[in-house]
C-alpha positions as CSV (number, residue, x, y, z in Angstrom):
1,M,49.5,30.4,42.2
2,T,47.6,27.8,40.2
3,E,47.7,25.9,36.9
4,H,44.0,27.2,36.6
5,E,43.5,29.5,33.6
6,I,42.0,32.6,35.0
7,I,41.1,36.2,33.7
8,I,41.7,39.2,36.0
9,F,39.5,42.0,35.2
10,S,40.4,45.5,36.6
11,S,41.0,48.9,36.3
12,N,44.2,49.0,38.1
13,H,43.9,47.2,41.7
14,L,44.8,43.6,40.8
15,L,47.2,44.2,38.1
16,K,50.1,44.2,40.6
17,T,49.0,40.6,41.4
18,R,49.7,39.1,38.2
19,K,53.4,38.6,39.2
20,I,52.1,35.6,41.4
21,I,49.8,33.8,38.7
22,Q,51.4,31.4,36.2
23,Y,48.3,31.1,33.8
24,C,46.2,34.3,33.2
25,D,44.9,37.0,31.0
26,V,44.6,40.7,32.4
27,I,41.9,43.1,30.9
28,H,43.1,46.3,31.8
29,Y,40.4,48.9,31.1
30,S,40.7,52.8,30.8
31,L,37.5,54.6,29.7
32,I,37.4,58.1,28.3
33,L,33.8,59.0,29.3
34,N,34.7,57.6,32.8
35,T,37.0,60.3,34.0
36,P,36.3,62.6,37.0
37,L,35.6,65.8,34.6
38,I,33.4,63.9,32.2
39,K,31.4,62.7,35.3
40,K,31.3,66.0,37.0
41,I,29.5,67.4,33.8
42,I,27.0,64.7,33.3
43,N,26.2,64.9,37.3
44,Q,25.5,68.6,36.7
45,K,23.1,67.8,33.5
46,W,21.7,64.4,33.7
47,E,22.9,62.0,36.7
48,K,21.1,58.8,35.1
49,L,23.3,59.2,31.9
50,N,26.2,57.7,34.1
51,L,24.3,54.4,34.4
52,Y,23.5,54.1,30.6
53,I,27.3,55.1,29.6
54,A,28.5,52.3,32.0
55,L,26.1,49.9,30.9
56,F,27.4,50.6,27.3
57,Y,31.0,49.9,28.3
58,A,29.4,46.8,30.1
59,K,28.5,45.5,26.8
60,I,31.6,45.9,24.8
61,L,33.7,44.7,27.7
62,A,31.4,41.5,28.5
63,R,31.8,40.6,24.7
64,K,35.7,41.0,24.9
65,I,35.8,38.7,28.0
66,H,33.8,36.1,26.2
67,Q,35.9,36.1,23.1
68,I,38.9,34.9,25.4
69,V,36.8,32.3,27.3
70,D,35.6,30.8,23.7
71,R,39.4,30.9,22.7
72,K,41.0,29.6,25.7
73,S,40.1,27.1,28.5
74,I,39.0,29.4,31.0
75,D,38.4,28.2,34.6
76,K,37.7,31.2,36.5
77,L,37.3,34.9,36.5
78,W,38.8,37.2,38.9
79,I,36.9,40.3,39.2
80,N,37.8,43.5,41.4
81,N,34.6,45.1,42.2
82,G,33.5,48.2,40.8
83,V,30.6,50.0,38.6
84,L,32.0,48.5,35.5
85,T,33.0,44.9,36.8
86,V,29.5,44.6,38.4
87,L,27.7,45.4,35.3
88,T,30.0,43.6,32.9
89,L,29.5,40.4,35.2
90,T,26.0,40.6,35.5
91,R,25.8,40.5,31.5
92,L,28.4,37.4,31.6
93,L,26.2,35.4,33.8
94,K,23.3,35.4,31.3
95,K,25.6,33.2,29.4
96,P,26.6,29.8,30.6
97,F,28.0,30.3,34.2
98,I,32.0,31.0,34.7
99,P,33.0,30.4,38.3
100,Y,34.2,33.9,39.5
101,H,36.0,35.4,42.3
102,V,35.5,39.0,43.5
103,S,37.9,41.2,45.2
104,I,36.1,43.7,47.1
105,F,38.0,46.8,48.1
106,D,34.9,49.1,48.4
107,D,31.2,48.0,49.4
108,L,29.4,49.7,46.8
109,L,26.3,49.5,48.7
110,H,27.4,52.2,51.2
111,N,29.5,54.2,48.9
112,R,27.9,57.8,48.3
113,N,29.8,58.1,44.9
114,Y,27.9,55.1,43.5
115,K,24.5,56.4,44.4
116,V,24.3,58.3,40.9
117,Y,23.8,54.7,39.4
118,G,20.6,53.8,41.3
119,E,19.1,50.6,42.4
120,R,20.2,48.7,39.3
121,L,23.9,48.6,40.5
122,E,22.9,47.6,43.9
123,N,20.6,44.9,43.0
124,D,23.3,43.7,40.5
125,F,26.2,43.7,43.3
126,V,23.9,41.8,45.9
127,E,23.1,39.1,43.0
128,I,26.9,39.0,42.2
129,L,27.9,38.3,46.0
130,K,25.4,35.4,46.3
131,T,26.4,33.8,43.3
132,S,30.1,34.0,43.3
133,T,32.3,31.2,44.0
134,S,34.4,32.9,46.4
135,L,35.3,36.5,47.7
136,D,37.7,38.2,49.7
137,V,37.0,41.5,51.6
138,T,39.4,44.2,53.4
139,V,38.1,43.1,56.8
140,P,36.3,40.6,58.8
141,D,33.5,43.2,59.7
142,L,32.7,43.3,56.1
143,K,31.9,39.4,55.7
144,D,30.0,39.8,58.8
145,Y,27.8,42.5,57.3
146,Y,27.1,40.3,54.3
147,V,26.3,37.4,56.1
148,E,24.0,39.3,58.7
149,N,22.2,40.6,55.6
150,R,22.0,37.4,54.0
151,F,23.7,38.3,50.9
152,I,26.2,35.2,51.7
153,K,26.1,32.3,53.9
154,S,28.3,32.1,56.5
155,T,30.0,28.9,55.1
156,H,30.8,31.0,51.9
157,P,34.6,30.9,51.1
158,V,35.9,34.4,51.9
159,G,39.4,35.4,52.4
160,I,40.7,38.8,54.3
161,S,42.7,40.9,52.4
162,Y,43.3,44.0,54.6
163,G,43.9,45.6,51.1
164,G,47.1,44.4,50.5
165,Y,50.7,42.8,52.0
166,F,52.2,43.6,55.1
167,K,56.0,44.6,54.5
168,E,59.1,44.0,56.2
169,S,60.8,46.8,58.6
170,I,63.1,48.8,56.9
171,K,66.5,47.4,57.0
172,E,68.3,50.2,59.3
173,E,66.5,50.8,62.5
174,I,65.3,54.3,62.9
175,E,66.1,56.6,66.2
176,I,63.3,57.5,68.1
177,R,64.1,61.4,68.8
178,P,63.5,62.6,72.4
179,Q,61.1,65.5,70.9
180,V,58.6,65.6,68.3
181,K,59.3,67.9,65.7
182,K,57.8,66.7,62.4
183,I,54.5,64.8,61.9
184,C,53.7,63.4,58.4
185,L,50.3,62.5,56.5
186,T,50.6,60.4,53.3
187,G,48.7,59.1,50.3
188,H,45.2,60.0,49.5
189,I,43.7,62.7,51.9
190,F,40.3,61.0,52.8
191,W,38.2,62.5,55.8
192,L,39.8,66.0,55.4
193,E,37.5,67.1,58.0
194,S,38.8,65.0,60.7
195,F,42.4,66.6,59.8
196,L,41.3,70.1,60.1
197,V,39.5,69.3,63.5
198,F,42.7,67.8,64.4
199,C,45.0,70.7,62.9
200,S,42.6,73.4,65.2
201,A,42.8,71.4,68.3
202,V,46.9,71.3,68.4
203,E,47.5,74.3,66.8
204,K,48.8,76.1,70.0
205,V,51.0,73.0,71.0
206,C,52.7,72.7,67.7
207,M,53.3,76.4,67.7
208,D,54.5,76.8,71.1
209,N,56.9,73.6,70.5
210,G,57.8,74.2,66.9
211,I,56.2,71.2,65.5
212,E,55.3,71.0,61.9
213,I,52.9,68.8,59.9
214,H,53.8,67.8,56.2
215,V,51.2,66.6,53.8
216,F,52.5,64.3,51.1
217,S,49.4,63.7,48.8
218,N,48.8,61.5,45.8
219,K,45.5,63.4,44.8
220,N,45.4,65.1,41.4
221,S,46.3,68.7,41.0
222,Q,42.6,69.8,40.9
223,L,41.9,68.0,44.4
224,L,45.2,69.2,45.8
225,L,44.6,72.9,45.3
226,R,41.3,72.3,47.2
227,I,43.3,70.5,49.9
228,K,45.4,73.7,50.0
229,K,42.9,76.1,50.4
230,R,41.3,74.2,53.2
231,L,44.5,74.3,55.2
232,E,45.6,77.8,54.6
233,K,44.5,78.9,57.8
234,Y,47.1,76.4,59.4
235,S,50.0,77.5,57.1
236,D,52.2,78.4,59.9
237,F,52.8,74.8,61.0
238,V,51.0,72.6,58.1
239,S,52.5,72.4,54.7
240,I,51.9,70.4,51.5
241,K,55.1,68.8,50.1
242,P,55.9,67.7,46.6
243,F,54.7,64.4,45.6
244,V,56.9,61.5,46.3
245,P,57.0,58.2,44.4
246,E,55.7,55.0,46.0
247,N,59.4,53.6,45.9
248,E,60.6,56.5,48.0
249,I,57.8,57.1,50.3
250,I,58.9,54.7,53.2
251,D,62.2,56.4,53.3
252,T,60.6,59.8,53.6
253,I,58.4,58.7,56.3
254,T,61.4,57.5,58.5
255,K,62.8,61.1,58.5
256,Y,59.4,62.0,60.6
257,D,58.7,61.5,64.4
258,L,55.0,60.5,63.9
259,A,52.8,59.3,60.8
260,Y,49.3,60.3,61.2
261,I,46.3,58.7,59.9
262,Q,42.6,59.9,60.2
263,M,39.3,58.6,59.7
264,S,35.8,60.1,59.5
265,F,33.7,60.6,62.7
266,H,30.5,61.6,60.9
267,K,27.7,59.0,61.3
268,D,27.1,59.0,57.4
269,D,30.6,57.4,57.1
270,K,30.4,54.7,60.0
271,H,29.9,51.9,57.6
272,K,33.0,53.1,55.5
273,C,35.0,53.2,58.6
274,I,33.8,50.0,59.9
275,T,34.9,48.2,56.5
276,S,37.9,49.8,55.1
277,F,41.7,49.8,55.6
278,P,43.7,52.6,54.7
279,S,46.5,51.3,52.3
280,K,49.0,53.9,53.6
281,T,48.9,51.8,56.7
282,Y,51.4,49.2,55.1
283,N,54.0,51.9,54.5
284,Y,53.7,53.6,58.1
285,L,54.0,50.0,59.7
286,S,57.2,49.3,57.5
287,S,58.7,52.7,58.3
288,T,58.4,51.7,61.9
289,V,57.4,55.3,62.8
290,P,55.1,55.4,65.6
291,I,51.4,56.0,64.3
292,L,49.4,58.8,65.5
293,L,45.7,57.3,64.8
294,H,43.0,59.8,64.8
295,S,39.6,57.7,64.6
296,P,36.5,56.5,66.2
297,D,37.1,53.0,68.2
298,Y,34.6,51.2,65.7
299,A,36.8,51.7,62.8
300,A,38.6,48.5,61.6
301,I,42.1,50.4,61.6
302,S,41.4,51.3,65.1
303,K,40.5,47.7,66.0
304,F,43.7,46.4,64.1
305,L,46.5,49.0,65.5
306,K,45.2,49.3,68.9
307,G,44.6,45.7,69.2
308,S,48.4,44.9,68.8
309,N,49.6,48.3,70.5
310,L,50.7,49.6,67.4
311,C,49.4,53.3,67.6
312,H,49.0,56.2,69.9
313,S,44.9,56.6,69.4
314,I,43.1,59.7,69.3
315,N,39.2,58.7,69.6
316,T,37.4,62.1,69.5
317,I,36.7,65.1,67.7
318,R,36.3,67.4,71.0
319,P,39.4,69.7,70.9
320,D,40.0,69.8,74.6
321,E,40.4,65.8,74.3
322,I,42.5,66.0,71.2
323,D,44.9,68.4,72.7
324,C,45.3,66.4,76.0
325,A,46.0,63.1,74.0
326,F,48.2,64.6,71.6
327,K,50.3,65.7,74.4
328,G,50.6,62.3,75.7
329,I,52.2,61.0,72.5
330,L,54.9,63.7,72.6
331,N,56.6,62.0,75.6
332,F,59.5,59.8,74.6
333,A,58.4,56.6,76.1
334,P,54.9,55.9,74.5
335,R,56.6,56.6,71.1
336,N,59.5,54.3,71.9
337,S,57.1,51.6,73.0
338,I,55.1,51.9,69.8
339,H,58.2,51.8,67.6
340,K,59.3,48.5,69.4
341,N,55.9,46.8,69.1
342,V,55.8,47.7,65.5
343,I,59.1,46.1,64.7
344,E,58.0,42.7,66.6
345,F,54.6,42.7,64.6
346,N,56.7,43.1,61.2
347,N,58.9,40.1,62.4
348,R,55.9,37.7,62.8
349,P,56.2,34.9,60.6
350,N,52.7,34.6,60.0
351,I,52.2,38.4,59.3
352,N,50.7,37.4,55.7
353,S,48.9,34.3,56.4
354,H,45.8,36.2,55.5
355,F,47.1,36.6,51.6
356,D,48.3,33.0,51.6
357,N,44.6,31.7,52.6
358,L,43.2,34.2,50.2
359,I,45.4,32.8,47.3
360,K,44.5,29.1,48.3
361,I,40.6,30.3,48.0
362,I,41.0,31.7,44.7
363,G,42.8,28.4,43.4
364,A,40.7,26.0,45.4
365,N,37.1,27.0,44.6
366,I,36.9,26.3,40.8
């Protein structure tokens, strides 16, 4: 990618990117006090302890990074934003300035999971945005939000990542079957309430037409048990299937007639929907299986998929309207049209130009 020396500091998101970088150090951290169980216990007793634990780790990690900086000619830091990365970087900036790029997968200012850390984290995050050399965000709307709130200037170097890299279509073209018999939902099951509303609304249609919905989740066992319990009343046509490894998931999706994505319709989640991009989208598009999108129109994924006619959209939580919209995608013609549009999209020569631009931004602004 570049001949500059770069440190990548991330829990996991950026490790896959190491393959395209020639000269880098990767600091990978795994923290025992940062596990879901420990955090749950702390939250029940004393929420503020989360911040002090994070600050403790930040001090250790900042020292580790500075040792590398002092030992080698480091030109730039590449940071994946998160609680520890933000707090650690704040400490690093107290010493001689090191140019840094921040990859933002999740906006810390509107994530309810980070509220326990208080204003300290929010203030540090805003300061890091303002003093960064460059950024990348998941979707254009997140950049616009930062500019409108004067966290960054309109001229600030910002790349759009869409959370990853678009894949090629599968080698063998799938057959679009005359009737819908199987629908899949894969990956993290965010916005479960939307999925439950959908299941309730389409229950009669599915039962009358022998349509099954299969859920493939990579959630941990504790969360998966909770999801199973919520889905019990729909067990006649909805079932949770065994975990499928990443290298097999696209082939698994090709066995289905529709691939379902849901977003939240709750007003408290509006900013999250506007500024996030579900990573399962990459696998769905690569499979070329028609996508059934259940999302408000303001969501970034809705703008992206609907803008290129890559999905059938259900933009409501009203049961009668869901039922009507769902019946429309059961017909062969709209599904076959989406399938062909996805193949055309996957064959575009500039499909990953956003990623190429991002790499240039990271390498150039040092």
